C-alpha positions as CSV (number, residue, x, y, z in Angstrom):
1,M,-24.2,15.9,-13.6
2,N,-20.8,16.5,-12.0
3,I,-18.8,13.3,-11.7
4,L,-15.5,12.9,-9.9
5,I,-13.5,10.0,-11.1
6,A,-11.2,9.0,-8.3
7,P,-9.9,5.4,-8.5
8,D,-7.1,3.7,-6.7
9,S,-4.8,1.3,-8.5
10,L,-6.0,-2.2,-9.3
11,K,-2.9,-3.9,-8.1
12,G,-1.1,-6.0,-10.8
13,S,-3.5,-4.7,-13.5
14,L,-4.0,-1.0,-13.7
15,T,-2.4,2.1,-12.2
16,A,-4.9,4.7,-10.8
17,Q,-4.3,6.9,-13.8
18,Q,-5.0,4.0,-16.2
19,A,-8.2,3.1,-14.4
20,A,-9.3,6.7,-14.5
21,S,-8.8,6.9,-18.2
22,H,-10.9,3.8,-18.8
23,I,-13.7,5.1,-16.6
24,Q,-13.6,8.5,-18.4
25,R,-13.9,6.8,-21.9
26,A,-16.9,4.8,-20.7
27,L,-18.6,7.9,-19.4
28,A,-18.0,9.7,-22.7
29,H,-20.1,7.0,-24.4
30,C,-23.0,6.9,-22.0
31,I,-23.1,10.3,-20.4
32,P,-21.4,12.6,-22.9
33,N,-22.7,15.8,-21.4
34,A,-21.5,15.1,-17.8
35,D,-19.0,17.4,-16.3
36,V,-16.1,15.1,-15.4
37,E,-13.0,15.6,-13.3
38,I,-10.3,13.1,-12.8
39,L,-8.5,12.7,-9.5
40,P,-6.5,9.4,-9.1
41,I,-6.1,8.6,-5.4
42,S,-3.7,6.6,-3.2
43,D,-3.3,5.4,0.4
44,G,0.4,5.8,0.1
45,G,0.9,2.4,-1.6
46,E,1.2,1.7,-5.3
47,G,0.7,4.7,-7.6
48,A,1.9,7.3,-5.2
49,L,4.9,8.4,-7.2
50,E,2.9,9.0,-10.3
51,I,0.4,11.2,-8.4
52,W,3.2,13.3,-6.8
53,S,4.8,13.7,-10.2
54,E,1.6,14.9,-11.8
55,L,1.3,17.5,-9.0
56,G,4.7,18.8,-10.0
57,L,6.1,18.7,-6.4
58,G,9.5,17.2,-7.3
59,R,11.0,14.5,-9.4
60,A,11.3,10.7,-9.4
61,V,14.8,9.3,-8.8
62,K,15.6,5.9,-10.3
63,V,18.2,3.7,-8.7
64,S,19.3,0.1,-8.5
65,A,17.8,-1.9,-5.6
66,S,16.9,-5.4,-4.6
67,D,13.6,-7.0,-5.3
68,P,11.7,-9.1,-2.6
69,L,14.0,-12.1,-3.4
70,G,17.2,-10.1,-3.5
71,R,17.5,-9.8,-7.2
72,P,18.7,-6.5,-8.7
73,I,16.0,-4.3,-10.2
74,S,15.5,-0.7,-11.1
75,A,13.2,1.2,-8.7
76,S,12.3,4.8,-8.0
77,Y,11.6,7.1,-5.0
78,F,10.3,10.6,-5.1
79,K,12.4,13.6,-4.1
80,F,10.3,16.6,-3.2
81,N,11.3,20.2,-4.0
82,D,11.9,20.8,-0.3
83,G,14.5,18.0,-0.2
84,S,12.4,15.4,1.7
85,A,11.8,12.0,0.1
86,W,8.8,9.7,-0.4
87,V,9.7,6.0,-0.7
88,E,6.9,3.7,-2.0
89,L,7.5,0.2,-0.5
90,S,5.9,-1.5,-3.5
91,Q,8.6,-0.2,-5.8
92,A,11.2,-2.6,-4.6
93,S,9.2,-4.9,-2.2
94,G,5.9,-5.2,-4.0
95,L,3.9,-8.3,-4.6
96,V,3.6,-7.3,-8.3
97,L,7.4,-8.0,-8.7
98,L,6.9,-11.7,-8.2
99,N,5.1,-14.3,-10.2
100,E,2.7,-16.7,-8.6
101,E,5.3,-19.4,-8.0
102,E,7.8,-17.0,-6.4
103,R,5.4,-15.8,-3.7
104,N,6.7,-17.0,-0.3
105,P,6.7,-14.6,2.6
106,M,9.0,-16.9,4.5
107,E,11.7,-15.9,2.0
108,T,10.8,-12.4,0.9
109,T,12.5,-9.3,2.3
110,T,11.9,-5.5,2.4
111,A,15.7,-4.9,2.0
112,G,15.2,-3.1,-1.3
113,T,12.9,-0.5,0.3
114,G,15.7,0.2,2.9
115,E,18.1,0.6,0.0
116,L,15.9,3.3,-1.6
117,M,15.7,5.0,1.8
118,A,19.5,4.9,2.2
119,H,20.0,6.4,-1.3
120,A,17.6,9.3,-0.4
121,I,19.4,9.9,2.8
122,S,22.8,9.8,1.2
123,N,21.5,12.5,-1.2
124,G,20.6,14.9,1.5
125,A,17.0,13.9,2.6
126,K,16.5,14.8,6.2
127,K,12.9,13.5,6.2
128,V,11.8,10.2,4.6
129,V,8.1,9.2,4.3
130,V,7.5,5.5,3.6
131,G,4.3,4.7,1.8
132,L,3.1,1.2,2.7
133,G,1.0,-1.1,0.7
134,G,1.1,-3.9,-1.8
135,S,4.0,-5.7,-0.1
136,A,5.2,-9.3,-0.9
137,T,6.7,-9.5,2.6
138,N,6.1,-10.5,6.2
139,D,9.5,-9.6,7.7
140,G,8.4,-6.9,10.2
141,G,10.5,-4.3,8.5
142,A,13.7,-6.1,9.4
143,G,14.7,-6.0,5.7
144,I,14.2,-2.3,5.6
145,L,16.6,-1.9,8.5
146,Q,19.1,-4.2,6.8
147,G,18.9,-2.1,3.7
148,L,19.7,1.0,5.8
149,G,22.8,-0.7,7.2
150,F,21.6,-2.3,10.4
151,T,23.0,-5.8,11.0
152,F,21.5,-8.8,12.8
153,Y,23.0,-11.7,14.7
154,D,21.7,-14.9,16.2
155,K,22.6,-16.3,19.6
156,Q,25.9,-17.8,18.3
157,G,26.9,-14.4,16.9
158,I,26.3,-15.5,13.3
159,R,25.0,-12.8,11.0
160,V,21.4,-13.3,9.9
161,H,19.9,-12.2,6.6
162,A,16.5,-10.7,7.2
163,N,13.3,-12.2,5.8
164,G,10.0,-13.4,7.1
165,G,11.3,-16.8,8.1
166,S,14.6,-15.7,9.6
167,I,13.6,-13.0,12.0
168,S,12.8,-15.6,14.7
169,R,16.6,-16.3,14.8
170,I,17.7,-12.7,15.4
171,S,18.8,-12.0,18.9
172,K,20.8,-8.9,18.4
173,I,20.3,-5.7,16.3
174,V,23.3,-3.5,15.6
175,A,22.8,0.0,14.2
176,P,25.2,1.3,11.5
177,Q,28.1,3.4,12.7
178,N,27.5,7.2,12.5
179,W,23.8,6.7,12.3
180,D,22.1,10.1,11.9
181,N,19.4,10.4,14.6
182,S,18.3,13.8,13.3
183,I,16.6,12.2,10.2
184,G,12.8,12.2,10.6
185,F,10.8,9.2,9.4
186,E,7.1,9.0,8.7
187,V,4.9,6.0,7.7
188,A,2.0,6.6,5.4
189,C,-0.5,3.9,6.1
190,D,-4.3,3.5,6.3
191,V,-4.8,-0.1,7.4
192,N,-5.3,-0.5,11.2
193,N,-4.2,-4.1,11.7
194,P,-1.9,-4.9,14.7
195,L,1.4,-6.7,14.2
196,F,0.2,-10.2,15.1
197,G,-2.8,-12.1,16.3
198,P,-6.2,-12.9,14.7
199,N,-6.2,-9.6,12.8
200,G,-2.4,-9.3,12.4
201,A,-0.2,-9.1,9.4
202,S,0.3,-12.8,8.9
203,R,-3.2,-14.1,9.3
204,I,-5.0,-11.3,7.3
205,Y,-2.5,-10.7,4.5
206,G,-0.1,-13.7,4.6
207,P,-2.2,-16.0,2.4
208,Q,-2.4,-13.5,-0.5
209,K,1.4,-13.4,-0.4
210,G,1.7,-17.1,-0.8
211,A,1.6,-18.3,2.8
212,T,0.2,-21.7,3.6
213,P,-1.7,-22.2,6.9
214,T,1.4,-23.7,8.4
215,M,3.5,-20.7,7.2
216,V,0.9,-18.3,8.7
217,E,1.4,-19.7,12.1
218,S,5.2,-19.5,11.9
219,L,5.1,-16.0,10.5
220,D,2.8,-14.9,13.3
221,Q,5.1,-16.3,16.0
222,N,8.1,-14.8,14.2
223,L,6.5,-11.3,14.4
224,R,5.9,-11.8,18.2
225,H,9.6,-12.5,18.7
226,W,10.5,-9.5,16.5
227,A,8.2,-7.2,18.6
228,D,9.9,-8.3,21.8
229,L,13.4,-7.8,20.3
230,L,12.4,-4.3,19.0
231,Y,11.3,-3.4,22.6
232,E,14.4,-4.8,24.2
233,T,16.7,-3.0,21.7
234,F,15.0,0.4,21.3
235,G,12.6,0.6,24.2
236,R,9.5,1.1,22.0
237,R,6.5,-1.3,22.3
238,V,4.7,-1.1,18.9
239,D,2.9,-4.4,18.3
240,D,-0.4,-3.1,19.7
241,V,-0.3,0.1,17.7
242,P,-3.1,0.1,15.1
243,G,-1.4,-0.2,11.7
244,S,1.8,-1.8,13.0
245,G,0.9,-4.8,10.9
246,A,0.9,-2.9,7.7
247,A,3.0,-4.3,4.8
248,G,3.8,-7.5,6.6
249,G,4.7,-5.6,9.8
250,S,7.0,-3.1,8.0
251,A,5.3,-0.4,10.0
252,A,6.4,-2.0,13.3
253,G,10.0,-2.1,12.3
254,L,9.9,1.6,11.2
255,L,8.1,2.7,14.4
256,G,10.1,0.5,16.8
257,A,13.6,1.0,15.4
258,L,13.5,4.4,13.8
259,G,10.8,6.1,15.9
260,A,8.8,6.9,12.8
261,E,5.5,8.7,13.1
262,L,2.4,6.9,11.7
263,K,0.2,9.0,9.5
264,P,-2.9,8.2,7.5
265,G,-1.7,7.9,3.9
266,F,-5.1,8.8,2.4
267,S,-5.3,12.0,4.4
268,I,-1.9,13.1,3.2
269,F,-3.0,12.8,-0.4
270,A,-6.5,14.2,0.2
271,E,-5.0,17.4,1.5
272,A,-2.4,17.7,-1.3
273,L,-5.1,17.0,-3.9
274,G,-7.7,19.4,-2.5
275,L,-10.2,16.6,-2.3
276,A,-12.7,18.4,0.0
277,E,-13.2,21.2,-2.6
278,K,-13.6,18.7,-5.4
279,L,-16.2,16.6,-3.4
280,E,-18.1,19.8,-2.7
281,A,-18.6,20.3,-6.4
282,A,-19.4,16.7,-7.3
283,D,-22.8,14.9,-7.5
284,V,-21.4,11.4,-8.1
285,V,-18.0,9.9,-7.1
286,I,-16.8,6.8,-9.1
287,T,-13.9,4.9,-7.7
288,A,-12.2,1.6,-8.3
289,E,-9.8,-0.9,-6.7
290,G,-8.7,-4.5,-7.3
291,M,-10.8,-6.1,-4.5
292,L,-13.6,-4.8,-2.3
293,D,-13.9,-7.1,0.7
294,T,-13.7,-7.0,4.5
295,Q,-10.0,-5.9,4.3
296,S,-11.2,-2.8,2.6
297,L,-13.0,-1.9,5.8
298,S,-9.7,-1.8,7.5
299,G,-8.9,1.6,6.0
300,K,-8.4,1.2,2.2
301,A,-8.4,4.4,0.2
302,T,-11.6,3.7,-1.7
303,L,-13.7,3.4,1.4
304,K,-12.1,6.4,3.0
305,L,-13.0,8.3,-0.2
306,C,-16.6,7.1,0.0
307,Q,-16.9,8.1,3.6
308,Q,-15.7,11.6,2.7
309,A,-18.0,11.7,-0.3
310,K,-21.1,11.0,1.8
311,L,-20.2,13.8,4.1
312,H,-20.5,16.1,1.0
313,G,-23.8,14.5,-0.2
314,C,-22.3,12.6,-3.1
315,K,-23.6,9.3,-4.5
316,T,-20.8,6.7,-4.6
317,L,-20.1,3.9,-7.0
318,V,-17.2,1.4,-6.5
319,F,-15.9,-0.9,-9.3
320,A,-13.7,-3.7,-8.2
321,G,-12.2,-6.8,-9.8
322,K,-14.2,-8.8,-7.2
323,V,-16.7,-7.8,-4.5
324,A,-17.0,-10.1,-1.5
325,G,-18.5,-9.4,1.9
326,D,-21.6,-8.0,3.6
327,S,-23.1,-5.3,1.4
328,R,-24.7,-3.7,4.4
329,R,-21.2,-3.1,5.9
330,F,-20.1,-1.4,2.7
331,Q,-23.2,0.8,2.7
332,E,-22.5,1.8,6.3
333,A,-19.0,2.7,5.1
334,G,-20.4,5.0,2.4
335,V,-20.7,2.8,-0.6
336,D,-24.0,3.3,-2.5
337,R,-23.3,0.6,-5.1
338,A,-20.5,-1.8,-5.6
339,V,-20.0,-3.6,-9.0
340,A,-17.6,-6.5,-9.7
341,I,-16.0,-6.3,-13.1
342,K,-14.6,-9.9,-13.3
343,P,-17.0,-12.3,-15.2
344,E,-17.8,-15.4,-13.2
345,D,-16.4,-17.8,-15.7
346,W,-13.1,-16.0,-16.2
347,T,-9.8,-16.9,-14.5
348,I,-8.2,-14.3,-12.3
349,E,-5.2,-14.2,-14.7
350,R,-7.4,-13.4,-17.7
351,S,-9.4,-10.8,-15.8
352,M,-6.2,-9.0,-14.6
353,K,-4.8,-9.0,-18.1
354,E,-8.0,-7.5,-19.6
355,A,-8.9,-5.4,-16.5
356,G,-9.0,-2.1,-18.5
357,D,-11.6,-3.4,-21.0
358,L,-13.6,-5.0,-18.2
359,L,-13.6,-1.8,-16.2
360,E,-14.6,0.3,-19.2
361,Q,-17.5,-2.1,-20.1
362,A,-18.7,-2.4,-16.5
363,V,-18.9,1.4,-16.2
364,Q,-20.7,1.8,-19.5
365,N,-23.2,-0.9,-18.6
366,E,-23.8,0.6,-15.2
367,C,-24.1,4.2,-16.3
368,S,-26.0,3.9,-19.6
369,S,-29.3,4.1,-17.7
370,W,-28.3,7.4,-15.9
371,K,-30.1,10.5,-17.0
């Protein structure tokens, strides 16, 4: 049996590499004679830097930046050998940087991500790819622009600090002096949510970032205002673009203000990793992620992987902290079997803390009957 172990990260618990190691150990117990290959995956969000590093395509650059609440932290971006840069939004603007009590998308900002981009540009990068995913924010990418040196003003000419709650007060955007329009920007993103509305950033992802129902309504209206302002300032209408709602609308800010090109994050990695060749050689694909639910159907890496695996005739097995949703829809998306690793009577906090052991045990239980 040829098994491809290709997990994504379990956000807040395990990196993709750690998840792969636990799966491999479990298989060594129950199917010791299997031919196993490990290929951690990403949709451009958390874990991307580690994968690029393992491929030997450049080096990680560590710098000082702001976290989602403006506090100084150490964060990294990746500088490729060709001089371009990959900035992972979750490094400085990720939900994992905040504890439960600190999560409030009205207050959080993506400014730290903009600071990482600014550092890469100041060090010669003429192309910057921003990998979206795992954000703690809902600021439409206004914070990113602020970190790059853009300034915002309200109707009275008073400067506005960008966050999810303040973008409704912004009436003027001013680009930094000597802004280099020759720099190319790309957005690596696999979700297809629009900026606002029933399937937009605020309603779909806001609650997991700490938004109350009242906050969700305010955030959604704020993003509508932000979309209009981007159009008035830069002449680009981006709110209906599939994926513009990614990372709390960060994609919209990058597309609207910087003219960034939106690309599927998973496809970028699949090509670099030689995924098609590895799937051709596999009989079974085992993957993992933190949550398998209806959001996963919006373009998460694990389901993209399963779709590709089915095209190559592979059986697919997904392990997730929690599985919620219509199993038929998952099967239609290429999932042969989905297994939840969180025990029913365990708290989320305990399960996240012991995710490695839970994943390992779940894989061993599931695969011990395989012959």
